[in-house]
Kinemage of the C-alpha trace (Angstrom):
@kinemage 1
@onewidth
@group {chain A} dominant
@subgroup {mainchain}
@vectorlist {calphas} color= white
{ca met a 1} P 0.000 0.000 0.000
{ca leu a 2} L 2.777 2.405 0.909
{ca thr a 3} L 4.413 1.644 -2.435
{ca tyr a 4} L 1.287 2.785 -4.284
{ca ile a 5} L 1.131 5.984 -2.283
{ca leu a 6} L 4.793 6.708 -3.028
{ca leu a 7} L 4.306 5.926 -6.728
{ca gly a 8} L 1.251 8.200 -6.797
{ca leu a 9} L 3.193 10.991 -5.102
{ca val a 10} L 6.082 10.610 -7.566
{ca ala a 11} L 3.615 10.677 -10.484
{ca val a 12} L 1.989 13.860 -9.130
{ca leu a 13} L 5.419 15.493 -8.747
{ca ile a 14} L 6.419 14.514 -12.276
{ca val a 15} L 3.163 15.794 -13.789
{ca gly a 16} L 3.450 18.991 -11.732
{ca gly a 17} L 7.039 19.452 -12.871
{ca val a 18} L 6.065 18.959 -16.515
{ca leu a 19} L 3.226 21.485 -16.198
{ca ile a 20} L 5.517 24.058 -14.568
{ca tyr a 21} L 8.221 23.492 -17.176
{ca asn a 22} L 5.724 23.882 -20.027
{ca arg a 23} L 4.384 27.111 -18.507
{ca leu a 24} L 7.941 28.479 -18.271
{ca val a 25} L 8.629 27.501 -21.894
{ca ser a 26} L 5.394 29.146 -23.027
{ca arg a 27} L 6.175 32.403 -21.222
{ca ser a 28} L 9.745 32.390 -22.484
{ca gln a 29} L 8.443 32.008 -26.041
{ca met a 30} L 6.042 34.930 -25.516
{ca ala a 31} L 8.968 37.096 -24.409
{ca asp a 32} L 11.007 35.990 -27.443
{ca asn a 33} L 8.056 36.809 -29.692
{ca gly a 34} L 7.700 40.223 -28.065
{ca trp a 35} L 11.374 41.006 -28.616
{ca ser a 36} L 11.083 39.929 -32.234
{ca asp a 37} L 8.198 42.385 -32.735
{ca ile a 38} L 10.244 45.224 -31.232
{ca asp a 39} L 13.233 44.340 -33.385
{ca val a 40} L 11.134 44.350 -36.569
{ca gln a 41} L 9.731 47.804 -35.808
{ca leu a 42} L 13.136 49.225 -34.845
{ca lys a 43} L 14.563 47.955 -38.127
{ca arg a 44} L 11.597 49.469 -39.981
{ca arg a 45} L 12.323 52.808 -38.333
{ca ala a 46} L 16.018 52.477 -39.158
{ca asn a 47} L 15.076 51.898 -42.806
{ca leu a 48} L 12.770 54.949 -42.908
{ca ile a 49} L 15.367 57.315 -41.484
{ca pro a 50} L 17.711 57.362 -44.532
{ca gln a 51} L 14.732 58.158 -46.786
{ca leu a 52} L 13.750 61.008 -44.495
{ca val a 53} L 17.335 62.308 -44.415
{ca glu a 54} L 17.529 62.260 -48.226
{ca thr a 55} L 14.263 64.173 -48.490
{ca val a 56} L 15.413 66.829 -46.039
{ca lys a 57} L 18.877 67.016 -47.650
{ca gly a 58} L 17.315 68.394 -50.796
{ca tyr a 59} L 15.953 71.347 -48.861
{ca ala a 60} L 18.521 71.791 -46.086
{ca ala a 61} L 21.883 70.768 -47.494
{ca his a 62} L 23.693 72.935 -44.922
{ca glu a 63} L 22.663 70.549 -42.096
{ca arg a 64} L 25.533 68.146 -42.839
{ca asp a 65} L 26.517 67.712 -39.190
{ca leu a 66} L 22.988 66.636 -38.304
{ca phe a 67} L 22.885 64.171 -41.220
{ca ala a 68} L 26.235 62.715 -40.165
{ca glu a 69} L 25.070 62.393 -36.565
{ca ile a 70} L 21.907 60.579 -37.641
{ca thr a 71} L 23.923 58.181 -39.789
{ca glu a 72} L 26.319 57.476 -36.917
{ca lys a 73} L 23.550 56.959 -34.337
{ca arg a 74} L 21.595 54.721 -36.744
{ca thr a 75} L 24.690 52.555 -37.273
{ca gln a 76} L 25.197 52.291 -33.506
{ca ala a 77} L 21.531 51.355 -32.970
{ca leu a 78} L 21.696 48.621 -35.594
{ca ala a 79} L 24.986 47.324 -34.147
{ca ala a 80} L 23.584 47.133 -30.596
{ca gly a 81} L 21.832 43.871 -31.464
{ca asp a 82} L 19.792 42.107 -28.785
{ca asp a 83} L 21.537 43.558 -25.722
{ca leu a 84} L 18.532 45.352 -24.223
{ca ala a 85} L 20.428 47.971 -22.254
{ca asn a 86} L 22.703 48.906 -25.170
{ca arg a 87} L 19.853 48.764 -27.686
{ca gly a 88} L 17.614 50.982 -25.541
{ca ala a 89} L 20.396 53.539 -25.082
{ca ala a 90} L 21.280 53.483 -28.786
{ca glu a 91} L 17.651 53.886 -29.860
{ca ser a 92} L 17.214 56.796 -27.444
{ca ala a 93} L 20.374 58.406 -28.815
{ca leu a 94} L 19.050 57.971 -32.369
{ca ser a 95} L 15.701 59.546 -31.517
{ca gln a 96} L 17.324 62.816 -30.477
{ca pro a 97} L 18.858 63.807 -33.850
{ca val a 98} L 15.798 62.492 -35.710
{ca ala a 99} L 13.633 64.807 -33.606
{ca arg a 100} L 15.977 67.681 -34.494
{ca leu a 101} L 15.689 66.718 -38.167
{ca met a 102} L 11.923 66.956 -37.922
{ca ala a 103} L 12.290 70.354 -36.285
{ca val a 104} L 14.545 71.522 -39.152
{ca ala a 105} L 11.670 70.734 -41.503
{ca glu a 106} L 9.637 73.471 -39.811
{ca ala a 107} L 11.859 76.074 -41.474
{ca tyr a 108} L 11.086 74.828 -44.993
{ca pro a 109} L 7.456 75.350 -46.051
{ca asp a 110} L 8.064 73.762 -49.466
{ca met a 111} L 9.338 70.598 -47.813
{ca lys a 112} L 6.446 70.502 -45.354
{ca ala a 113} L 4.105 70.534 -48.339
{ca ser a 114} L 5.997 67.735 -50.126
{ca ala a 115} L 3.894 64.591 -50.445
{ca asn a 116} L 7.014 62.432 -50.045
{ca phe a 117} L 7.980 64.172 -46.802
{ca leu a 118} L 4.429 63.964 -45.447
{ca glu a 119} L 4.261 60.250 -46.240
{ca leu a 120} L 7.621 59.564 -44.593
{ca gln a 121} L 6.639 61.588 -41.552
{ca gln a 122} L 3.371 59.643 -41.264
{ca glu a 123} L 5.157 56.296 -41.630
{ca leu a 124} L 7.709 57.278 -38.987
{ca ser a 125} L 4.945 58.325 -36.609
{ca glu a 126} L 3.065 55.048 -37.155
{ca thr a 127} L 6.265 53.089 -36.647
{ca glu a 128} L 6.927 54.890 -33.350
{ca asp a 129} L 3.428 53.886 -32.214
{ca lys a 130} L 4.072 50.274 -33.239
{ca ile a 131} L 7.384 50.278 -31.356
{ca glu a 132} L 5.561 51.461 -28.246
{ca met a 133} L 2.896 48.729 -28.583
{ca ala a 134} L 5.551 46.054 -29.168
{ca arg a 135} L 7.529 47.328 -26.172
{ca arg a 136} L 4.447 47.075 -23.963
{ca phe a 137} L 3.742 43.530 -25.165
{ca tyr a 138} L 7.352 42.480 -24.611
{ca asn a 139} L 7.561 44.037 -21.159
{ca gly a 140} L 4.269 42.352 -20.190
{ca ala a 141} L 5.574 38.980 -21.385
{ca val a 142} L 8.820 39.540 -19.467
{ca arg a 143} L 6.838 40.472 -16.342
{ca glu a 144} L 4.850 37.217 -16.601
{ca leu a 145} L 8.007 35.169 -17.200
{ca asn a 146} L 9.905 36.810 -14.340
{ca thr a 147} L 6.943 36.335 -11.977
{ca ser a 148} L 6.754 32.652 -12.896
{ca ile a 149} L 10.497 32.161 -12.477
{ca gln a 150} L 10.459 33.766 -9.035
{ca ser a 151} L 7.299 32.034 -7.770
{ca phe a 152} L 7.281 28.831 -5.760
{ca pro a 153} L 7.448 25.990 -6.863
{ca ala a 154} L 8.520 27.084 -10.368
{ca asn a 155} L 11.631 28.716 -8.911
{ca leu a 156} L 12.857 25.232 -7.971
{ca leu a 157} L 12.825 24.172 -11.635
{ca ala a 158} L 13.601 27.450 -13.416
{ca gly a 159} L 17.315 27.682 -12.625
{ca pro a 160} L 18.238 24.062 -13.328
{ca phe a 161} L 16.372 24.179 -16.655
{ca gly a 162} L 18.053 27.418 -17.739
{ca phe a 163} L 15.222 29.911 -17.244
{ca his a 164} L 16.449 33.249 -15.975
{ca ala a 165} L 14.811 36.591 -15.321
{ca arg a 166} L 14.939 38.942 -18.300
{ca ser a 167} L 15.342 42.688 -18.470
{ca tyr a 168} L 12.633 45.052 -19.594
{ca phe a 169} L 13.167 47.058 -22.765
{ca glu a 170} L 13.294 50.680 -21.681
{ca val a 171} L 13.554 53.693 -23.943
{ca asp a 172} L 13.515 57.115 -22.360
{ca met a 173} L 10.170 58.517 -23.515
{ca ala a 174} L 11.475 62.093 -23.438
{ca asp a 175} L 14.207 61.093 -25.880
{ca arg a 176} L 11.792 59.161 -28.111
{ca ala a 177} L 9.216 61.876 -28.458
{ca leu a 178} L 9.194 63.561 -31.819
{ca pro a 179} L 8.241 67.199 -31.731
{ca glu a 180} L 4.769 68.183 -32.760
{ca ile a 181} L 5.010 69.684 -36.197
{ca asp a 182} L 2.295 71.871 -37.622
{ca met a 183} L 2.070 70.895 -41.270
{ca gly a 184} L -0.020 73.938 -42.067
{ca ser a 185} L -3.339 72.126 -41.924
{ca arg a 186} L -6.291 74.417 -42.247
{ca ser a 187} L -9.237 74.128 -39.957
């Protein structure tokens, strides 16, 4: 009789361990998926920036230092890879000169009226919104994963099976914010 009780207890522990492991795998995959979404949107933004620079160059050729800074910061952001701290810092650093580029456009009414510029500006704005949504999803998935990893009894299995707490993806919102630009819309 005692043998059956011990076998039943072992079976319950094994099933419980499998369920906990599968939950950790599922949450880890959600975090990976969230990071992938962020990465796609950051690359989309990085691809839009050269087009925006070329458009502005035609109107403001004397802003060479700004164009060079944007190119340098974009290269650094792309090179930061998946290191969240470095990537967040690089993306924040890139947002600053891009915001200045958008402000430069204010001085050129012909450029503000350009359909190409307006389209690029709209795409960049939409991409920034998508980055924010992807960041929220990722950080939520990381929160769920980290909570699971730190909760009993999952914490007993997490370490030995290679599950570790992940960092949130933080971008300084003040650095990310693009200035509001009045495109001369008429009410």
